[in-house]
C-alpha positions as CSV (number, residue, x, y, z in Angstrom):
1,M,-90.6,9.5,-38.9
2,N,-89.1,9.2,-42.3
3,K,-89.6,12.6,-43.8
4,V,-86.6,14.0,-45.6
5,L,-86.1,17.6,-46.7
6,L,-83.8,18.2,-49.7
7,I,-82.4,21.7,-50.1
8,D,-80.5,22.2,-53.3
9,D,-80.9,24.5,-56.3
10,D,-79.9,21.7,-58.7
11,V,-83.4,20.7,-59.8
12,E,-82.3,17.7,-61.9
13,L,-80.1,16.3,-59.1
14,V,-82.8,16.8,-56.5
15,G,-85.2,15.0,-58.7
16,M,-82.9,12.0,-59.0
17,F,-82.3,11.9,-55.2
18,Q,-86.0,12.3,-54.5
19,E,-87.1,9.5,-56.9
20,Y,-84.6,7.1,-55.3
21,L,-85.4,8.0,-51.7
22,V,-89.2,7.6,-52.4
23,Q,-88.5,4.1,-53.8
24,E,-86.6,3.4,-50.5
25,G,-89.6,4.3,-48.4
26,F,-88.9,7.9,-47.5
27,D,-91.4,10.8,-47.7
28,V,-89.4,13.6,-49.5
29,T,-89.9,17.3,-49.9
30,A,-87.6,19.5,-52.0
31,A,-86.7,23.2,-51.7
32,H,-84.5,24.9,-54.2
33,D,-83.2,27.9,-52.3
34,G,-82.0,28.6,-48.8
35,E,-84.8,30.9,-47.7
36,S,-87.6,28.4,-48.4
37,G,-85.4,25.5,-47.3
38,A,-84.9,27.1,-43.9
39,A,-88.6,27.9,-43.5
40,C,-89.5,24.2,-44.3
41,A,-86.9,22.9,-41.9
42,L,-88.2,25.0,-39.1
43,T,-91.7,23.6,-39.4
44,G,-90.6,20.6,-37.4
45,L,-92.1,18.2,-39.9
46,Y,-88.9,16.6,-41.1
47,A,-86.6,13.9,-39.6
48,I,-83.5,15.2,-41.4
49,A,-82.5,17.9,-43.9
50,V,-80.0,17.4,-46.7
51,L,-78.4,20.8,-47.5
52,D,-76.2,21.8,-50.4
53,V,-73.5,24.4,-49.6
54,M,-73.5,26.1,-53.0
55,M,-76.7,27.9,-53.6
56,P,-77.6,31.4,-54.9
57,R,-78.8,34.2,-52.7
58,M,-78.6,32.5,-49.3
59,N,-76.0,29.8,-49.4
60,G,-76.0,26.5,-47.5
61,L,-73.8,27.7,-44.7
62,E,-76.1,30.7,-44.0
63,T,-79.1,28.4,-44.3
64,L,-77.5,26.0,-41.8
65,R,-76.8,28.9,-39.4
66,R,-80.4,30.0,-39.6
67,I,-81.7,26.5,-38.9
68,R,-79.3,25.9,-36.0
69,A,-80.3,29.1,-34.3
70,V,-83.7,27.5,-33.6
71,S,-83.5,23.7,-34.2
72,Q,-81.1,20.8,-33.5
73,M,-82.7,18.6,-36.3
74,P,-80.1,16.4,-38.0
75,I,-78.5,18.1,-41.0
76,L,-76.4,16.3,-43.7
77,M,-74.3,18.7,-45.8
78,L,-73.6,18.2,-49.5
79,T,-70.1,19.7,-50.2
80,A,-67.9,20.0,-53.3
81,R,-65.1,17.4,-53.5
82,G,-61.9,18.7,-52.0
83,D,-63.5,21.8,-50.5
84,D,-62.3,21.3,-46.9
85,T,-63.0,24.9,-45.8
86,D,-66.8,24.7,-46.4
87,R,-66.8,21.2,-44.9
88,I,-65.1,22.3,-41.6
89,V,-67.2,25.5,-41.4
90,G,-70.3,23.5,-41.8
91,L,-69.4,21.1,-39.0
92,E,-68.5,24.0,-36.8
93,L,-71.9,25.6,-37.5
94,G,-73.6,22.3,-36.4
95,A,-73.9,20.0,-39.4
96,D,-74.0,16.4,-38.3
97,D,-72.1,15.0,-41.3
98,Y,-71.3,15.6,-44.9
99,V,-71.3,13.8,-48.3
100,T,-69.1,15.0,-51.1
101,K,-70.5,15.7,-54.5
102,P,-70.9,14.0,-56.9
103,C,-72.4,11.2,-54.9
104,T,-74.8,8.4,-55.9
105,P,-78.4,8.3,-54.6
106,R,-77.5,5.0,-52.9
107,E,-74.6,6.6,-51.0
108,L,-76.8,9.5,-49.9
109,T,-79.6,7.1,-48.8
110,A,-77.1,5.0,-46.8
111,R,-75.8,8.1,-45.0
112,I,-79.3,9.3,-44.2
113,R,-80.2,5.9,-42.8
114,A,-77.0,5.9,-40.7
115,I,-77.9,9.2,-39.1
116,L,-81.6,8.4,-38.6
117,R,-80.7,5.0,-36.9
118,R,-78.8,7.0,-34.3
119,T,-81.3,9.8,-33.8
120,Q,-84.7,7.9,-33.7
121,A,-85.7,7.6,-30.0
122,V,-86.4,4.1,-28.8
123,P,-89.2,3.4,-26.3
124,D,-88.4,4.3,-22.8
125,N,-87.8,1.1,-20.9
126,G,-87.7,2.9,-17.5
127,S,-84.0,2.5,-17.1
128,G,-82.1,5.3,-15.2
129,P,-79.8,7.8,-16.8
130,L,-76.2,7.2,-17.9
131,V,-74.2,9.2,-15.4
132,V,-70.6,10.2,-15.5
133,G,-69.7,12.8,-12.9
134,Q,-71.9,15.9,-13.6
135,L,-73.0,14.5,-16.9
136,S,-76.3,12.7,-17.2
137,M,-77.7,11.2,-20.4
138,W,-81.0,9.6,-21.2
139,P,-80.3,7.9,-24.5
140,E,-83.8,6.7,-25.1
141,Q,-85.0,10.3,-24.8
142,R,-82.1,11.8,-26.7
143,R,-81.6,14.1,-23.7
144,A,-78.5,15.2,-21.8
145,A,-77.6,17.6,-18.9
146,W,-74.5,18.9,-17.2
147,N,-75.0,19.6,-13.5
148,G,-78.7,19.5,-14.0
149,I,-78.6,22.1,-16.9
150,P,-79.9,20.7,-20.2
151,L,-77.3,20.5,-23.0
152,E,-78.2,21.6,-26.5
153,L,-76.5,19.0,-28.6
154,T,-76.8,18.1,-32.3
155,S,-77.7,14.5,-33.0
156,T,-74.1,13.6,-33.9
157,E,-72.7,15.4,-30.8
158,F,-75.2,13.3,-28.7
159,N,-74.1,10.1,-30.4
160,L,-70.4,10.8,-29.8
161,L,-70.9,11.9,-26.2
162,E,-72.9,8.7,-25.5
163,V,-70.0,6.5,-26.9
164,L,-67.5,8.4,-24.7
165,A,-69.8,8.2,-21.6
166,R,-70.2,4.4,-22.0
167,N,-66.4,4.2,-22.1
168,A,-65.7,6.9,-19.5
169,G,-62.3,6.8,-18.0
170,K,-60.6,5.2,-21.0
171,P,-59.6,6.6,-24.4
172,V,-61.8,5.9,-27.4
173,S,-60.2,6.0,-30.9
174,K,-61.4,8.2,-33.7
175,N,-62.2,5.1,-35.7
176,V,-64.5,3.7,-33.0
177,L,-66.1,7.2,-32.6
178,S,-66.7,7.4,-36.3
179,E,-68.1,3.9,-36.6
180,Q,-70.4,4.1,-33.5
181,G,-71.2,7.8,-33.5
182,L,-71.5,8.5,-37.2
183,G,-72.2,5.1,-38.6
184,R,-69.4,5.1,-41.1
185,P,-65.6,4.3,-41.2
186,M,-63.4,7.3,-40.8
187,A,-61.9,8.5,-44.0
188,R,-58.3,9.5,-44.4
189,F,-57.6,13.1,-43.4
190,D,-61.2,13.3,-42.0
191,R,-61.4,16.1,-39.4
192,N,-65.0,15.5,-38.7
193,I,-64.5,13.9,-35.2
194,D,-62.0,16.6,-34.2
195,V,-64.5,19.4,-35.0
196,H,-67.3,17.7,-33.1
197,M,-65.1,17.2,-30.1
198,S,-64.1,20.8,-30.1
199,S,-67.8,21.8,-30.1
200,L,-68.5,19.3,-27.2
201,R,-65.7,20.8,-25.2
202,H,-67.3,24.2,-25.3
203,K,-70.7,22.8,-24.3
204,L,-69.5,20.6,-21.4
205,G,-68.3,21.8,-18.1
206,S,-65.0,21.2,-16.3
207,I,-64.2,18.7,-13.5
208,S,-63.3,19.7,-10.0
209,D,-59.6,20.5,-10.8
210,G,-60.6,22.9,-13.5
211,R,-59.7,20.7,-16.5
212,S,-62.1,20.0,-19.4
213,C,-63.9,16.7,-18.8
214,L,-63.1,15.8,-22.5
215,Q,-59.4,15.2,-23.0
216,T,-57.3,14.3,-26.1
217,V,-55.2,11.3,-25.5
218,Y,-52.2,11.4,-27.8
219,R,-52.3,8.8,-30.6
220,L,-55.2,7.0,-28.8
221,G,-58.2,9.3,-29.3
222,Y,-60.5,11.0,-26.8
223,Q,-61.5,10.3,-23.3
224,L,-64.3,11.5,-21.1
225,L,-62.9,11.9,-17.6
226,R,-64.6,10.7,-14.5
227,E,-64.4,13.1,-11.5
């Protein structure tokens, strides 16, 4: 599935991105306001949405909120350079990653591919789940559960949790999490991983002694605890 939805009121910029993405083999649809963008996203026809924060009427954050109320589809935010507030709020609302504007079509395409590589399900080879305590994950099905109850995870949250689960019992650095979970090196002052970890803590349960199963290890990164 290679259908991309671009949601941005900048018609000229969207046209440039659309032309490049089509040349790279993607099927692209454009929406130029949040209302129509959210409606398109919720049809279930798209592999990923690229969503600009700054739009008239319904802005990108409200559009993201509306999509996330119903769907966990991958969403890549376009944010203004240096606007950390919108970036962090977008991640807290469930965006998978962000690209700062201005950006080149090549950079945007590379980021889209990185997200899709990690979200496209591979054929089920019949292997059992990845189990750590009360956490069970089925990577080939992009499915996870805590104590038998399904977890509603964004694509990036799933990727990061899988990296932690495969390294359960030992700390994983933010650099490794960014490389393996987001498909890109961690930038300086990047709080992306921290925001996703905070969201995961709220979605995962605690272990038998009452502690969160997801722990911060000072100067080393994050660790998923075994029981």
